[in-house]
N, C-alpha and C positions, 0 to 999 in steps of 0.2 A: 118662447124667452126670446129676450131682448140682444140685438149685436150689441158683443162684449166683445174688445181688441182680441181677444186670447182667441177666439174661432177663427182667426182667420192662420194660426200656426196647430192650428188641432191635427190636420190634416199629414203635417208632417212632424207631429209628435207619435202619430198614431203610427207613423209607417216607422219609425225610430224604434217604438217598443216590440212595434213587432221581431225587427232586425237586430234588437240589441236587449241586455237584460238588463242596462241601466241606463239611464236618460238624469241630464240635468236643463231645468225649465228655467231660464230668467225671464222674469215678467213683473213689471211694477205694479205699486198699488192702484188698484181701482183698473185690472186690467180683464177679474172674472176667473183667475186659476183656481181660487178655494170652493168654488161652486159648479165652474160648468166644467173641469176637469174630470172629478170623479163621476159626472153624469153623462159623457162623451163615452166611460170608459166602459159603466154599466150596458152602451149600447153595443161594445164592440165586440165581434166573434171568439177574438183570445181569449177574454175575461168569463164565457159566455160558464153560467152555472160554480163561479167562481164569487169569492169576496173579496171588495176592495179597501184595504186599510187606510185611512186619511190620519197625519199623526199633526196634532196643533199645539203649539207652545202652551198656550193655557185652555183652562176648562170654556171660560167664556166664550171662546173661540169659536170649540168645538160645537158645544151647545147650540150657537147661532149658526153656526156655517151648515149643522143638520137638519135646525127650522128651515133654514130659507131652501135646500135640496127638495126637504121633502115637501116644500110648500110649492115647488116647483112641478112635480110631479101630479101634486091637487091631494098627498096626501097626510096623513098624520106622523110624527118621527115614531120611529120604532117599527115601522111597515118597511119601507124598501131601504129608508136611510134612518139609520138609528147611531145612537152614541153612548161610548160609556168613557167616565170620569173617575174622578172620586168622589164617589156616596152618592153616585146618581148614576144609572145604566136604564138605558130605552134601546133597546135591542128586541126582534121578535125571529121567528123559526123563519121567516121570508126575509131579513135584514140583508143585504147586498153590501150596504156599502157603510163601514163604520166608522165614524170619525172619533178618533181616541186621545188623549193626552198621554204624551210618552213613555209615562210611567207604566201606564194598561199595556204600552206595548212588550216591555222588559219583561211584566206578567206574562202574559202571552208568551213569547218566547220561549221562556222558561219552563213553560209545563208544556208546551208542543214545540221545540225546535227546527220542524220542518215545516210550520206554519200549513198545514196540509191545509185544505179549501179556499185557501189565499193565494188571489193570483197575483196583486200588485200592491205594496207596499209605500207609500206615499207621504214624504218628511216634507210639509206645508213651513213656509217662513223659516227656512232650515238655516238663516244666515243669525238668527236667536241662539241660537250657537246652546241650547242647552244642556247640561251634563247630560240627560237621558235621550236626549236627540242625537249626540254623539255617542254614545252605548249603543243607542236602537241600533242605528245607523251601519257600526264596527259588527252587533250581532248578524244581522240582517248578511253581511256579505260575507259572512262565514258559512252560512244557513243555507246560502244560496251559493258557494262553495265545496259545501260536504254534502249537505244534504237536497235542495232545491236548484237545480240549474236550470230551472224554467220560471223562476220566481222573480217576476221584475220588480225593480227598484225605482222608483221617480222622484230624486231631489229637486224643490222648486223655494223659490226664494225674490226677493226682489233685490236687494242688495246683497253679491255674494261673493267670492272669490270662485269661481264657474270652473275656470281652467285645473285648480289646485282642486274639487271636489270632484270634475270627470278626470283626473287619474287615477285618483285614489279609489273611483268603479274603475278602472280597468282602461282609461282612454275612451268614456261613455260620450255619445257626442253631447254636442251643450245646443241646444234651442233658445232662442231669443226671439221673446213677444213685443212690441211696444203697448205702454199705456194710454189711457184716455186719461189723460187731466189738462186741466186748462190753465193758462196763466195765474202765477200767484208771488202778489206784491207781498215783498220783504223789507222789513225795516227792523235796525236794530239800536241799540241804544247809544246814546254820544256819549256817552260818561258810564264806567266800570261799577258795579256794584260790590262793592269792596268787601273782601274776605268772604267770597259766594260758596265756600264749604268751609267755613269757620265755624262759631260759637251759635249761642242759642240769636247772639243779637242780629248775626248776621244772614242768619233763617228768618230770622222776624223781617228784616230788611229785603229779602229776597218773595214773602208773602207780600209787603205791600206794597211793591213792584210791582207784582200780576193783580190785586188790587185794582191798582189804577190806570192800569194796562186795559183791564177786562172794562171800566167804566168810560174810557178812549175812547174802547173801541164800539163799544155801546154809543156813546155819540155821535164818530163818526161815520158810522155804517147805520143804514136805518133797517137792513134787514139782515138775517142769515143766522145760525146760529154757532154759537163760539164754544169750541173746543181748547180746553187749558190744560196744557199739562205740567204736573209735579211731582216731586219725589216719591211720597207715597204719601199712605189715610191721612199722618197729622197733619201734615200741611193742607190736606182736600178740607179737613174738618173746621183747622183755624181760618180760612179764606171764605167758606161757605160760612161760618161765623159774621165773618164780617163784610161780607155780599150780604147778608140777611139785615144786618144791623142798619146796611144805608138804605133799605127801603128802595127798592127797585121798580115797585110798580106790581101790578096783579099780569100783568104781559109777560116779566120775564123769569121764569121758575130757574132755578141751580141744581143742577143734578149731581149728586155722585158717582164714578164711575170706578170701582176695582175689585180685583180677584174675590175677595170675600164679603163681599155685597151681596144680599139676597138676589135670589132669579129675578123677582118681580123687577125688583128695583134697577137692577142691569137693564132688563130687557126696556122699562123706561127710559131710559138714558140713551139705549142706541136708537129707539124708535124714533122716526119724524114729528116734530112737536105739530101739535094741534095748530091750525089755521091760529091766527091773529097772539101765537104764543113765542116766544123768543126762547132758546133754550143755552143754558149755556150749564157743560157738563166739564166738572173737574175729574180728572182723570190722572191716573201710572199712566209707568208705558205700556201697559194691556190696549191702549187702542193706538199703538202703533202700529200694528199690521195684523193682517188676518179681519178685524173689527172693522165694516164700516157702521161708523155713525150717521146715522142718517141727519141732513139738514145743516153740514157746518158749510160754511162759506169763510166763519174766523179763526187761526189760530194761536194762542199763545201761549209760547214753551220758556219754562223757566230755564232751563236751559239742564236740568240736573235727572239723575235717574237715582234711585236706590240697587244696588247690585249686594250680593252676599259676598264676603272673602273669607279667606279660611285660614290662619296661620298654623302651618305644622310646627311651631317652634313651639305653639299653647298648646297645639290641639285645641284652640276653640274657634269659633265661628261666629261674626258678627253679619251686621250689613253697614252698608258704607255710603254713605252719599256722594257719588261723583258727575263729574261732566259726561255731555254725552256724548258719541262721536259724530263722526260728520253725517256717518251714513243714517245714525238713527235722527240727526236734526232734519235730514231732508226727509227722509218717512213722515217725522212728525207736519213739517209744513207741507207735504203733499198731498194732508188729510184735508187741507181748505182749497186745493183746486179738484173736489171729483164730481162736483156738482155743477161750478160754471166758475169764472174767475174769481179768487178769494186774496184772503191777505193774511199772512205771517206777521206776528212779533215776536222778534227774538230776544230775552233780556236778557243780551250781552253786545258787545262792539264788533264791528268788523273785526278789530284787530287780535278780542280773543277768539273768533270765528276760525282765523287763521292756523292757532295752535290747537285746535279741536283733533283727536287721534282719527282715524281714516275709520277705522271700526274699533268697536267694544269688545274688549277680550274675553273668549271664548269661555262658558262658565267650571269648563273643566281646568281652568287655570287658575281659578282659585277657589274653587269649590271645596267641601268637606267631599273627599273619595271615601267615605266608610264604608256607604251605599253601595258605588261604584265597587268597589275593593269585594263586597260581598258578596253582588251579582256575577261578578266574574269568575270568583271559585264555584258559586253553586252552577255558572256554565260550562267548568270546567279547565279552567284558564287560572293558571300562577302566574304567569308573568304577561302583562297587559301587551307588552309588544308583540306577543303572539296576532293580535289581532289589527286589523287595519284602523287607521285613527288617522283623521285632518290632523288634532294637536293629541301626540301621545299622551295620557296624565301626568305632570311632575312626578319625578322619582321620591324627592323628600315629602311630597304631600301623600304618594300612592307609598311608603313605605310605612307615613306613622299611622296611615288608615288599616294597614294589618297589623300593628301591633294593638292598636287598639280590638279590634276583632279577634285578636289573640288572647286579648285582656280580658275580653268577654266568652271566651270560651268559643266563639263561633268557629275560627280556623285552629289549624293545627301548625305548629312552630315552623313547618312547610309550606304553610299557603296554601293545605289542601281542605275542603270546606268540614267541618262537622258534624253529626247529625244535629245539633242542637243550634247550628247553621244554618245546615236547611232547612228549618222548621223559622228560625228566624226570616230568613230570606222569603218561603212561602205568606208568611206575614205582609208584607206591601208596606212596614215603615221603617222608620229609619234601623238601622241597627241597635243601637242604646234603647230606644225605646222596644223593640221587638224584645232584647235581653229583659227589659223590664218587666215585660208582661207573663215571659213566659217562665223567670223566677217565681213571681207574683202566686201564679195558678196553684202549684201546690202547699200556700200556705193559703190557700183562700180568698187570696187578694185581687184574681185577677181581676175582677168587676173593675176593682177602684184604678188597677193599672189600667186598664183601658183607657176607659175615665182620663188619669191622668198622661197619657200616652195623645189621646187627641188634643186634652189644656194645653201639650205643651206643644202643637203643630200648630195652635192659634194665636194670635196676639191678645194680651193683656185683657183678660173679661173686666176687669178692677180700674175704675179711676178716682183718685181720692185726691183729697188736700197734699201737695209736695210738701207741704209743714209737715207734717203727718203720717209718712214713709208708711207701707208695711208690706215686706217682699216676701210674707208668709204664702205658700202656695196653699196649703189648709184651710188659709180662707175663703181664697178662691174657689176649693172643690165644695168648701160650705154654701156659696153662693150661687155655683150649680147646680146643687141638690136645692136650693131655694125655688130658683129661677123655676127648674123643672117643674119642684111640688105646685108654683102655681103658673103651669103652662105657659111661663116665658112670658107671661103678662102683667110685669106690674103698674104699668102705666103704659099710654102709647107714646111712639115712637121707637129708635134701637136701643133707649137706654132705661133702667129702672134704679129707683135710687132705694138704697140698703140704708134707712135710719137707725138712730140708735133706739137699740132695744130689737134692732129685726134678724141678729143672729145672737142670742140669749147662750149658747155656750160657747160662744168667743169673746173673754174679758177684757175688761177696758183697765189701763192703769198696772198690771198688775208686777206685783216689785217682784226683783231678779232674787230674792227668796223664797219666792215661792213658787217661781216656775217648774219645780223638782226636775229630776233629769232628763226627764222626756219635754219639757216645753211646753205642758197641757193644757197651758192657760193664759196665751200672752196676747196679742192682738189688740189694736184698737178696729172700732168695727164701724164707728157713724158717718155717716157722710158718705159714703161709698157708693159711685156709680155703677151699676155692671151693664154690660153690652151685651143683652138680651139675645141677640141677635147670633153674637159669638159662639153664646151661650147654648144654642139652638142649633147649630153647627157642630159644635164640640158634643152636645148629648146624641146627635143622629149619629158621630161616626163612630164615638164611645158602644154605643147599640150595637152598630152592623159589624163591630169587631167582638162582642159578648156574643153574638146569634153565631158568627162565623165560627168561635172557639166552643158552643157548647156553655155559656157562661152564664147560669141562671141561679148563682146565687141569692138573697135580697141584702140591701145595704143596709150595713150594720156601721149605725152613729158613731163608735169607735174605732171606724176603720180609717176615721183621716188621719190619725196618729200614726199610722202606719206610712204615711207619705214619703216622711224620710228616706226610712227605708226602704221604697221604692227607687226613689230618687237614686239611690245608691246604687241599686243594679243597672240603674241605666245609665250614671255616671259617678263611674269608681273613684275615677280621679279627680274627682271634684269635691271628694269629700274632704269638708271641711273642718278644723283644731285652732281653736278659738286661741290666739295670743295677745291678745288685747280688748278692751271695749270694743267690738264695731270689727277689731280685724283677724283675719283669719290666715292661716297656711293651708294649699293645698295639698293635696297626698301626690297631685302631679309635680309639686315645690311649686310654684307658683301661688300669691298672695292677692286674698280678694277682702274688699273692704264693703261696706258702705256706707252709701253719701252720706248719711243724717243718720242718728241715733234712731232704732227703734227696736222693738220686744227681741226680734232673732241677735241683737246686738250682745247679748248676755246669754248665748246657746254656747254651752262647751264645744258642740259638737254639730254641724250640719251639713245639708248638700247644698251646691249651688249648682240652680240647673240651668238661668239665664245669666248670663256676665259679658262683659265686654272686655275687648284685648288691648286695652289702652294702660300705656305706662308701668310703671311697676305692678303693681297691684291695678286688680281688673278691678268694675265697682259690680256689685250684686246685685241684682233687678230680682231675681225671683229664686227661693229655697227654704227650706226646710229643715226643723231641727231632725237628727239622731241620736239614740241615746248608743252610748261607747260597748254597752252589750248588748247592742245588735249589729254592731260593726264586728266585735270579735266572734258573734256566734255565726252570722251569717258570712262572714269574709277570711275566717280563718284562715282557709288555703291561699291567700294573699298574703299573710299576717309574716312577717318573718322574724325571728330570736336570734339575735346574732351578740354573743360573748366578746365585749372588746375587753383584751387589758392591754391598758396603754400608759405611757409616764405619763404622769398630772403635773403639769409643771407650776400650777398655785400652790399645791402640797409638797414639793418633790420629793415624791414618792409615786411609787408604782399601785394603779386605782385599777382595779376588774369591776365592771359591770356589765349588765344583762337588759340587751336594747331589746324595745318589742315595739317593732314597725308596721306601720301602713306606708307603703312607699315613701313618701319623704315627711310621712307622721311620725314623732314618737309618743308610742302610746302609754307606752310603761319604762323606767328606770329604773333598775332593784342592782345592789351591791350583790358580786357574786365573790362567797366567800371561800371555798376550792376551787381557785385558778390551775391550770396545768402548771407544774414548775418551770417548763422548759417557753410557755408563754409570760410567766414572768420575767423571767431571763431574758426573753429575747427585746420585752420592751425596758429594762431596765437597760439595757445597752441602747437602745434608741436614746432614751433616756439621757445618758453620758453623750454620746455621739450629739444629740442636740444641743446640751450644755456644753460640750468640751470637756473630755477627760481631762485637757493639763487645769482646771479649775474643779473637777467634780472629786478627783481622788487627793489622798492625803500625801502628796510629795514631798518629804522629806528631806534634809539636806544631803543625807547617804543616800536616797534614793535618785537625789537629780544628778550628784555625782556620779553615781554606778551608771545611770541612761548617758550619761556623755563619756565614760569611760565602755559602754558598746559601741557609741556612735565610730570612738575612735579607733577601735578594733575592726568594725565591720568597713573602717576607711581602709585601712591595710590587710583584710583579708573578708571575702563576701562570703566566706565559709559563716561568718558571725552573722549572726540576728542584727537585722534592719530596724532601730530605734528610732528614724528619724518622727517628726510630724505627720508626715503624709502617712508612713509604712503603720505606724501605729494607730491611722486614723482610718487606715484600708483593714486593717487587720484586726480591732479589735473584739471580737466574737474569738479568734486564736489565742491571742496572749492574754485576754482580761477573763472572760465567759471563767474555766475554770475554777475560777477564783471567788466569785460572786455567789455561791449555791447558798440559800436561806438567805438573800438581801434582797431588799423591796426597797428602798429608802436611798437616799445624799445621806442621810443620819449612818445608816448600816455600811455607808463604802467608809468611812473614818475607821472603820477597823479592819480595814486592809492596812497590811505591810509593803507598801509597794515593791520594796527591794527582793523579796521574796516573790515576789509575780514576775518582776525583773530575770532574775538569778532562775525561776523554772524556765525560761528563753537557751537557758546553755546546759549545755552535755555536762556528762561530770567531767572530761579530759578539759573542756571549756573553761570551767570551773575553775580547773587546776591550775591552768596558763594565765588568768587574769592576771593575778594579783605579779606574777613573772613577769609579764609583758604590757600591763596599766597600772603599775602599785598605785594607789591612791597617795601615797605619801613619800618625798626621799629623805634622808638623814644629808645636811652637809655636816663642810665640815668644821663647825662649832658645835655639830652634835644639838643641831636644832631637827625636828621632823616637820617637812615643811610641806604641805598637801598642792597635789598638783594639780592645776585647772586644765581640764579637758575643753570647755566651754566649745572650743574652736579644735575640732577634730582636728583640722588641719596642722596644727602649730600648737604643742598645748605647752602652756608656761606654768614658769618655776617664779613666783614673786618671793625675794629674799633679800634682806639687806645687805650692804658689799660688801660690811663686815667681815660678818658668817662665812663667806669663801676665801677669804686667805688662806692660801696655801692651796687653791685646786687650780690645777693647770687647764684644765679642761673642761668645756660643759658636758654637764647630765646626759646621758643620755637613758632612753625606754625602749622597750619593744626590743628587748636584747641589743640593746646597743645601735639599734639601727635608725633609732629619729631624735635629734636632739631636744630639748627643750628649748622654749625661748624665755632667756632668762627677764625679768624684771629685774632689775637692783634696785636698791630703794635706799636712800638716805636713813638717815640715825632717827628722822619724822616720817620713814614708814612712804615717803614720797619718790616714785620713779628718778633715775637720773641719768637713766641708759636703759635699755633694750639691746638686746644681743643673743644671737644663738651659735657666737663663735667666744664665748670667752677667754681666749690666747690672744686672740686680735683686742683685745679691749686692756686686756693687762700690759702688752707693750707697747699698743698706740694710744687708749682713750686713757688710762688712770689715770695719769701722771695731771690730766687738765683736770680730769674731776675730782683728786684729791684740792688739788688747790681750792679749789670752788668749798667745796665741803670742811676741808681743812678751816676757813676763812669762818662759813657756818656756823660749824660745828667744834670748836677749838679745844675742847674738851676732849673729845673723840679722840682714838686711835687711828693716826692715819699713818702707816710705815712706808718708805720709800722704796724697798722689793716686797710688794702683795704675795710675792710666788712664797716666799720663807715665812713669815710674818705669821703669827699664832691667830687663827679663827676666834674671834669671839661675836658674842649675842650679848656681851654688858659695852658700854662705856667703855672700856679699856682692858685686855684680859687682866691677870687676877699677879701674875707674875711681874705684870707692866703697872707701875705706879707714873 
């Protein structure tokens, strides 16, 4: 075996593993850590007769590392060295080194927490901080502390905060290895590509810049293969198409490299090119670390990566294109210097480079935590803080994940796992999909659910004309079965064409009136391209799950119409009710729309399986219709009936309705003809409170006067009821409710006698005292009975013509002579000429001046010289004075 840089630190590493249960190794790309260290451990007596588990963040890296190590031993994969990844296992009875993906480790730990027979667990490329890597390390550390104090843990990475990991592992020793790399010349753009992360136009600009850079690199460099980093498979295919259109010649081969590519194609992209051929490898971040792509001397980096983002606010995950971190950019650049001096073209400016974040955020901070929460519950941990984490799960996202699992029946309200939850955890799929499969089995739909689950794990298998979109998952299921029946071979290449008439059960241009409640005949179908490679992966995964669950029922063509129901089991929070053509309200309260009109736009109800998390309404990409009868039958435990008796402002009356709801969806709205009288009363009082009792009640002149008299009495004696605005508002139920029996509307309220309502607040003694203390009227010397105005409870007022008070020496008093009235002395025209509460002073000091003025204006009226002995009159002059 060739001497690798990692060999120089192997003795130090072995010594550390003999004396410590945890070690951190920092080694740059190309040092040989991935393939050399497991083989070295195989020969160490510390791990004699024990298995070595090495975790890789990606399936491609796991298979490649296992094949390389097996070849170094002169063996086939599956002998001493094997691997376990999703849908592919190559291990045998003699296998001692198992290269696995992190999800596989979680399954192994759940099945055997002590990892019996395992001597060491190696976390390779830990800097990628995948969710399962963080979880796997946390579980291994607890297993080590509680069950296996002899279990070794080795964390390896090229770019890592080694001290933080070492501290997490109990101050584990840190070993640093030099790498073997050559000088890499780095070139930046002189001008920024506008709106790098914006709309489709900016994506097209970046793709165009990539193509130009590839062309320039081929012209400038006569040898060396090219590795191009792009954010996703869509960009890879479009760049590939552009390059093929350039006719670069037979000496240049264009090879995609991404996770879902068939293994043969992946192997071809990784292997060195044959002599005389230059290779252009278009890849995602899958080639950043772990993999060595043979022959690479030139790297072209778009500077973009696609990462999952989860929103606890909406409960939805999406893929988001982001700028790479400094660490990732350096990893990519280093790929050009593995074999000799290389060149890296970075499609961003030096100014932009200085703004890159040092490290990418760990997936645990951004991802959907429902799988993590279920794994922890299956492990027996309700609170994630019971474990040791480099970065603990965010509280909001974890809380949302637990709420979802409770809704799916996987957890009890206290966070402990249910029997169904344990079954779900054992299936090794997302809890939503596991719940769907387990719920489908009793209905005889388990086989279809496995296919649907596998399909939802893949990218969309159909590509069609954007002008005639179709988000219906049933179309994809039928395409899957057509692909299966044809042996996944419509034509050469990855894609086959589904032409007009190829799917006879799916009708074209069905009218909305013909759709029926289940929409059993929607769907455009001509001209769709089917991704046959993806179909084959889906079928293989579904077949494996069916085998594990012992599902053997043959496919029934009618099963496809249960697609919506199955999706509802997985996404009960995304059952949608149409609110307008193409627009839906989801049961979680969010909105959802189709970007363009299509057959599903007319569905009364649907379930959204894939949507984004942008704006007020999310855009629906994949969905299936569902019957309301299916919703009511299978989700009855989540459906709530709510009887609401409330004031309806539009009709000014109390209305009682029964609402049937599924989350935020109103399924039924029915009149309730027998509401409870107490509920009617409460609703009527609410209506009066909202509208204002002053306007809702029939306040007569007598009622208003009585209220003012009561306010006057309360002002002088707190034992009397408080009828101020504030008091009446706060005590509405006390003073008004007893008089509202049988009433429901504003019209009914007009029958109220408010005088009686207010008098009911008084005791018998208070009623007797009221007229004595606060009379409604007072008789003046002229014999007239004048009303007292109590609107100002501080100073009740008597407005009376001056001539009617002749002969009255003192101001009239109420409240048993305690309170003088405020006199408004009026002219014959009923206009105030004087306001006083001291009538005696007025007669002696002011009357004569007022008399002069009034006599001049009203000469025919009686204006005596001595008002104290004059005859009072309500006429122009007393009868006996002419």
